[in-house]
Structure formats: C-alpha cells, structure tokens
C-alpha positions as CSV (number, residue, x, y, z in Angstrom):
1,M,63.6,-31.9,79.3
2,P,61.4,-30.6,82.1
3,Q,60.8,-32.8,85.1
4,N,56.9,-32.7,84.6
5,E,57.4,-34.0,81.1
6,I,59.8,-36.7,82.3
7,D,57.3,-37.6,85.1
8,D,54.3,-37.7,82.8
9,I,56.1,-40.2,80.4
10,L,57.5,-42.4,83.2
11,N,54.0,-42.6,84.9
12,L,52.4,-44.0,81.7
13,P,51.2,-47.6,82.1
14,L,53.6,-48.8,79.5
15,S,56.5,-47.1,80.9
16,R,55.8,-48.6,84.4
17,E,55.6,-52.0,82.7
18,L,59.0,-51.5,81.1
19,L,60.5,-50.2,84.3
20,A,59.4,-53.4,86.0
21,R,61.5,-55.5,83.7
22,D,65.1,-56.6,84.9
23,L,67.5,-55.9,82.0
24,A,68.4,-52.7,80.3
25,R,71.0,-51.9,77.7
26,V,73.3,-49.2,79.0
27,A,75.6,-47.0,76.9
28,L,78.6,-44.9,78.2
29,V,81.7,-43.4,76.8
30,A,84.8,-45.6,77.6
31,P,88.0,-44.0,78.7
32,D,89.4,-44.4,75.2
33,G,86.6,-42.2,73.8
34,T,84.7,-44.9,72.2
35,P,81.1,-46.0,72.9
36,R,80.2,-49.0,74.9
37,V,76.9,-50.8,75.3
38,Y,76.3,-53.6,77.7
39,P,73.2,-55.3,79.2
40,T,72.7,-54.9,82.9
41,G,70.2,-55.7,85.6
42,F,68.4,-52.7,87.1
43,F,65.9,-51.7,89.8
44,W,63.5,-48.8,89.4
45,N,62.8,-47.2,92.8
46,G,60.1,-44.8,91.5
47,T,62.4,-41.8,90.8
48,E,65.8,-43.5,89.8
49,I,67.3,-46.3,88.0
50,V,69.7,-48.2,90.3
51,M,72.3,-50.7,88.8
52,C,74.9,-52.5,91.1
53,T,78.3,-53.6,90.0
54,A,81.5,-55.1,91.3
55,K,83.9,-52.4,92.8
56,N,86.5,-53.3,90.2
57,A,84.1,-53.1,87.2
58,R,85.8,-51.6,84.0
59,K,82.9,-49.3,83.5
60,L,83.5,-47.5,86.7
61,P,86.6,-45.5,85.5
62,A,84.6,-44.5,82.4
63,L,81.7,-43.2,84.5
64,R,83.9,-41.2,86.8
65,R,85.6,-39.5,83.9
66,N,82.2,-39.0,82.0
67,P,79.0,-39.7,84.0
68,A,76.7,-39.3,81.0
69,I,74.8,-42.5,80.6
70,A,71.9,-43.7,78.4
71,L,69.6,-46.7,79.0
72,T,67.2,-48.5,76.9
73,V,64.6,-51.0,78.2
74,D,62.6,-52.7,75.5
75,T,60.6,-55.9,74.6
76,E,61.3,-58.7,72.3
77,D,57.9,-58.9,70.6
78,H,56.6,-57.0,67.6
79,P,56.0,-54.2,67.5
80,P,58.7,-53.5,70.2
81,K,57.9,-51.4,73.1
82,V,60.9,-49.2,74.0
83,L,61.8,-46.8,76.8
84,H,64.9,-44.6,76.3
85,L,66.4,-42.8,79.3
86,R,69.3,-40.4,79.7
87,G,71.0,-39.0,82.8
88,R,74.2,-38.7,84.8
89,A,75.5,-41.7,86.8
90,E,76.2,-41.2,90.5
91,L,78.4,-43.8,92.1
92,D,77.9,-44.9,95.6
93,V,80.3,-47.5,97.0
94,V,78.7,-49.7,99.6
95,D,79.7,-52.5,101.9
96,G,77.8,-55.7,101.4
97,I,75.2,-56.3,98.7
98,P,72.8,-53.4,98.1
99,E,69.1,-54.4,98.5
100,E,68.4,-53.2,95.0
101,Y,70.8,-55.9,93.6
102,M,68.7,-58.6,95.3
103,Q,65.5,-57.0,94.1
104,W,66.4,-56.6,90.4
105,N,66.2,-60.3,89.7
106,G,62.3,-60.4,90.2
107,T,61.2,-61.2,86.8
108,Y,64.3,-63.1,85.5
109,K,63.2,-66.7,85.3
110,M,64.8,-68.9,87.9
111,T,63.4,-71.8,90.0
112,P,63.4,-71.3,93.8
113,E,66.4,-73.5,94.1
114,Q,68.3,-71.6,91.4
115,R,67.3,-68.3,93.1
116,A,68.6,-69.7,96.5
117,E,71.9,-70.8,94.9
118,W,72.3,-67.4,93.2
119,E,71.8,-65.5,96.4
120,T,74.3,-67.6,98.2
121,N,76.9,-67.2,95.4
122,V,76.3,-63.4,95.3
123,R,76.8,-63.1,99.1
124,S,79.9,-65.1,99.1
125,L,81.5,-63.4,96.0
126,Y,81.1,-59.7,96.9
127,D,82.4,-57.8,99.9
128,G,80.8,-54.7,98.6
129,M,79.5,-53.2,95.4
130,V,79.0,-49.9,93.6
131,R,75.5,-48.6,93.2
132,V,75.1,-46.7,89.9
133,V,72.2,-44.4,90.3
134,V,70.7,-42.5,87.3
135,K,67.9,-39.9,87.7
136,P,66.4,-39.5,84.3
137,T,66.9,-36.1,82.7
138,W,65.4,-37.2,79.3
139,V,63.0,-40.0,78.4
140,K,61.2,-41.1,75.3
141,L,58.7,-44.0,75.1
142,I,58.1,-45.6,71.8
143,D,55.3,-48.1,71.2
144,F,55.0,-47.9,67.4
145,E,51.3,-47.4,67.7
146,T,50.8,-44.1,69.4
147,T,54.5,-42.9,69.6
148,L,57.3,-43.4,67.0
149,P,61.1,-42.7,66.7
150,T,61.7,-39.0,65.9
151,A,62.9,-39.8,62.3
152,I,59.8,-42.0,61.5
153,E,57.5,-39.1,63.1
154,E,59.2,-36.7,60.5
155,L,58.6,-39.1,57.6
156,V,54.9,-39.6,58.5
157,R,54.6,-35.7,58.9
158,R,56.1,-35.2,55.4
159,Q,54.0,-38.0,53.9
160,Q,50.8,-36.5,55.2
161,E,51.9,-33.0,53.8
162,R,52.5,-34.5,50.4
163,E,49.1,-36.1,50.5
164,R,47.5,-32.8,51.3
165,G,49.4,-31.0,48.7
166,V,51.7,-28.9,51.0
167,P,54.8,-27.7,49.2
168,Q,58.0,-29.6,50.4
169,K,61.0,-27.8,51.6
170,T,64.1,-28.8,49.7
171,G,67.6,-28.9,51.2
172,A,70.4,-26.7,50.1
C-alpha cells in the first residue's frame, strides 16, 4: 500500500481517535506455525505503533522468526469502529522502562492512587523491556457508515448491480 494512502487514512479524525486508545489486538505467527492473537497496550507516536513487553515474553521468539504482525484497534459500541494495521515488528531491547510504556496507559481507567501503585509496581518488576515497534505498511478503517469490510463492499456492489439490471458473473 503506498505510504501516502496509509498517511491519508491514519490522519482521518476517526483513525486518530482510535490510535489514542490504549488497547489493540495483535496477531502474529507462533513458532509452531499457528496463529496467536492477544490484547496489548500500545502507544501511537505519530508514525509508529510502540508496544512494550518483558524481555522473556513468549511472543519475542515468534517475532524474531517472523516479524509480520497485524493489529486491530476497535470500539465496543454499535456500529463498531475498526482500524486494521499491518507491518513488520522491529524489536528494541532497552534498559529500564520505556517512556511509551508509561504513556500508553492514558485512557485506561485508574484512580490516581491506582496509577501511582501501578507505576511503582512496574518500576520494581522490570529491569528492562523490549520495545516492539511497527510502522504500518497497510491500513484499513471501517466505520460501517462510510467504509465497510471488503466482503460487504462486494456484496453491496453486487446488490446495486442486480437492482440496476446489470448481468451477474457466475463462477465456474
């Protein structure tokens, strides 16, 4: 997907709203070749998704073997708003706690006391982390009002053609 198309989609107000959320669903290929999906906190820095994890996280060998990664950020209301992203994970081992890890928790609901306790626990638990950085190489925004999943777009197009009397292609 050309970078200008990616940028155009990521700069839409709805994309920016979704990228300001805290949690994404991440998909990768595990070392045994099977798919894995897990929720994770993330931080959007304006050009890249940054996720942070423990240096001994089980997803790291998988990402080293196959850095292809997909993320979905979505809402819980109806109709859902969905931002799909794909890219390659770059792994950056760092000492201490990356600033992005401390920032990602901005909209996740915690009282000030809970936040202070969380920060203390994080700083005492980790001696370092791995930054998983993904620059999007493909994106799709779905709002179910102006944009739809590709399969639904195709069904709508076929329905409109039928209504206009356009002959339908039949499969072999």
